[in-house]
Structure formats: structure tokens, C-alpha cells
C-alpha positions as CSV (number, residue, x, y, z in Angstrom):
1,M,59.9,-81.9,-90.3
2,G,62.9,-80.2,-90.4
3,A,66.4,-81.9,-89.3
4,S,66.8,-79.2,-86.2
5,N,65.7,-79.5,-83.4
6,N,66.1,-76.5,-81.7
7,C,64.4,-74.2,-83.7
8,I,62.9,-71.1,-82.0
9,A,60.6,-70.2,-85.3
10,C,59.0,-71.6,-88.4
11,P,57.6,-71.0,-91.4
12,A,54.1,-69.9,-91.9
13,S,52.6,-73.1,-93.7
14,Q,54.9,-75.2,-90.8
15,F,54.3,-76.0,-86.8
16,L,56.6,-75.5,-84.1
17,F,56.8,-79.0,-81.7
18,N,59.5,-79.7,-79.6
19,G,62.5,-77.7,-81.0
20,A,61.3,-78.8,-84.6
21,C,59.1,-77.3,-87.7
22,W,56.8,-79.8,-88.6
23,T,54.1,-79.4,-91.9
24,S,50.9,-80.9,-89.7
25,C,50.5,-80.9,-86.1
26,P,52.3,-84.1,-84.2
27,G,50.4,-83.0,-81.3
28,V,47.3,-81.6,-80.8
29,T,46.7,-77.4,-81.3
30,V,45.6,-74.7,-79.3
31,N,44.5,-71.5,-81.1
32,G,46.9,-72.6,-83.7
33,T,50.2,-73.9,-81.6
34,C,51.1,-77.2,-81.8
35,V,51.2,-78.6,-78.2
36,G,51.7,-82.3,-76.8
37,Q,48.4,-82.3,-75.3
38,C,45.2,-80.3,-73.7
39,P,45.7,-78.0,-71.2
40,A,43.7,-77.4,-68.3
41,G,40.1,-75.9,-69.3
42,F,40.3,-77.3,-73.1
43,Y,39.4,-80.9,-74.0
44,K,40.2,-82.3,-77.7
45,Q,38.1,-82.1,-80.3
46,N,39.1,-85.1,-83.6
47,N,42.5,-85.8,-81.7
48,Q,43.5,-82.9,-83.4
49,E,42.8,-79.8,-81.8
50,C,42.1,-78.5,-77.7
51,I,38.6,-76.4,-77.9
52,K,37.9,-74.1,-74.7
53,C,35.8,-75.8,-72.2
54,S,32.8,-73.6,-71.2
55,T,33.2,-71.3,-68.8
56,E,31.6,-72.6,-65.4
57,C,34.3,-75.8,-66.4
58,L,37.3,-76.2,-65.3
59,T,37.8,-79.2,-66.7
60,C,35.9,-80.7,-69.9
61,D,35.2,-83.8,-72.1
62,N,33.1,-81.7,-74.8
63,T,31.4,-78.5,-74.3
64,N,28.4,-80.0,-73.0
65,T,29.9,-81.8,-70.2
66,C,31.9,-80.4,-67.2
67,L,33.9,-83.1,-65.1
68,T,35.2,-80.6,-62.1
69,C,33.5,-76.7,-62.3
70,A,34.9,-73.7,-60.9
71,N,33.8,-71.1,-58.8
72,N,33.1,-73.6,-56.1
73,S,30.3,-75.2,-57.7
74,L,29.8,-79.3,-57.9
75,S,29.8,-81.5,-60.9
76,R,25.6,-83.2,-61.7
77,D,25.7,-85.4,-64.7
78,G,28.5,-83.1,-66.8
79,K,26.3,-79.8,-65.3
80,C,27.7,-77.6,-62.6
81,V,24.9,-77.2,-60.2
82,A,25.6,-75.3,-56.8
83,S,23.7,-78.1,-54.4
84,C,23.8,-81.7,-55.6
85,G,20.4,-82.2,-54.4
86,N,18.2,-84.8,-52.2
87,G,19.8,-88.9,-53.7
88,F,22.9,-87.3,-54.1
89,Y,26.5,-87.1,-52.0
90,V,29.7,-85.2,-52.9
91,F,33.6,-87.1,-54.1
92,R,35.7,-84.5,-55.2
93,G,33.4,-81.8,-56.1
94,I,31.1,-84.2,-58.4
95,C,27.9,-85.4,-56.9
96,V,27.2,-89.2,-56.7
97,A,24.2,-90.9,-56.9
98,C,22.7,-92.6,-53.4
99,D,21.4,-95.6,-53.9
100,R,18.0,-96.4,-54.9
101,S,17.2,-97.5,-51.8
102,C,18.5,-94.1,-49.9
103,K,16.6,-91.0,-50.1
104,N,19.7,-89.6,-48.7
105,C,23.5,-90.9,-48.3
106,I,26.6,-89.8,-47.5
107,Q,30.3,-90.6,-47.8
108,N,29.1,-93.5,-49.8
109,P,26.6,-94.8,-51.9
110,L,25.1,-97.8,-49.1
111,K,25.6,-95.1,-46.2
112,C,22.2,-93.5,-46.1
113,T,21.0,-91.1,-43.7
114,E,17.5,-91.5,-44.8
115,C,15.3,-94.3,-46.3
116,A,13.8,-94.4,-50.2
117,D,9.9,-95.7,-49.3
118,G,9.3,-98.8,-49.1
119,F,12.9,-99.4,-47.3
120,V,14.1,-98.8,-43.6
121,L,17.3,-97.9,-41.9
122,S,18.7,-101.2,-40.4
123,G,21.1,-100.9,-37.4
124,T,24.6,-101.0,-40.1
125,G,23.3,-98.0,-41.7
126,R,22.0,-99.1,-44.8
127,C,18.3,-99.3,-45.7
128,V,16.5,-102.6,-46.2
129,S,13.3,-103.7,-47.2
130,S,12.8,-105.3,-43.8
131,C,14.0,-106.0,-40.6
132,S,16.4,-109.4,-40.1
133,Q,15.8,-111.9,-37.7
134,G,16.7,-110.6,-33.7
135,F,15.1,-106.8,-35.4
136,F,11.7,-105.2,-35.3
137,L,10.4,-102.2,-36.9
138,D,10.4,-99.0,-35.0
139,T,7.4,-97.7,-36.9
140,V,8.3,-94.3,-35.0
141,S,12.0,-94.2,-36.4
142,K,11.0,-95.9,-39.3
143,S,14.6,-98.2,-38.2
144,C,15.3,-101.5,-37.5
145,R,15.8,-102.2,-33.1
146,A,17.2,-104.9,-31.8
147,C,14.4,-107.8,-29.5
148,S,15.1,-108.2,-26.6
149,S,17.8,-110.6,-25.9
150,S,15.0,-112.9,-24.3
151,C,13.4,-112.6,-27.8
152,N,14.1,-114.7,-31.1
153,T,11.6,-112.5,-33.3
154,C,9.5,-110.0,-31.8
155,S,7.0,-107.4,-32.6
156,T,8.3,-104.0,-29.8
157,E,11.1,-105.1,-27.7
158,R,10.1,-106.9,-25.5
159,N,7.1,-108.5,-26.8
160,C,8.4,-111.5,-28.0
161,L,7.0,-113.8,-31.2
162,T,9.3,-116.3,-30.7
163,C,11.6,-117.6,-28.3
164,P,15.1,-118.7,-28.1
165,N,15.2,-122.9,-28.4
């Protein structure tokens, strides 16, 4: 390392970094230039060198895994896709898996728009394996619907199985 901190160029065997000449780069290198951190579109390899992401990635953590994607595509499991598909919702350009109870969801993993097989949509927007007390399974809509207020449990809205008290 040289004593000066206002260098603008260094001998061929040294690296210019923060105005000083260094025998080894104290940061990381991008195409032979010493920098403090990898720029967007590059990832750090071996804590020494920045390698360019694949062209489909805006940012990545290695050559095979995109964190964010170019051309308005979405990142799903590290790959760039045009659409997330069933069982996922989009959060900041990333496909996030829905809960196993949901066939499809929006905004968060438990806000189901359609339930997976063996689950029904409750009044709260969650998919459940069975309806809670005071609700019955509507087989047409495949959702839990409220019993009449005169029923404690029911098989249809007005067909009480048990009454309160």
C-alpha cells in the first residue's frame, strides 16, 4: 500500500482503491477493477471477485439463482418466469408459495381464493379441513356458511342438528 491517498492511477501490478495503490484488492474486483462491493447485476464469488449475473437477472446470488428479474418477469425458485402459476402470489416481483391448504391465494400465503383438495373456504378467507361450530359445509360453493341464529349446529342454514340450550 502506498502512503498517498490521492492517487489516480497505479502500476500494472497494483490496484487503485479509495485513492491509494494496493498490492492486493482490499474490496472485490469487477473486470480487474477494485471496488467496495459488487454493483447491481453482479454477485460476489469467493469474497474476491464480482461475476456478472445471467442476462435474465437484475440481481442474483450466483449464476443460477436470480433474486430479481429483468423485463418485468418474476422470480420463482431462483428462475425468471412470465407468471407464477397456481399456488403462488406475487410479492415485490417474487413468487411466494401459498399455504398448503390453498390452491390459489392473493396478498399473503393464507388469503386463499381457492382451496386445495380436502379443504373448504371459511368465512375468514382461510381454507380449513372442516367448518367450525355454527357453520355448515355448502357443497355447491365449497365454503363454510353460517347456520341460522336459532341453530347451534346445522347441516344446512335452517336444518338444525342441535339448538342453543
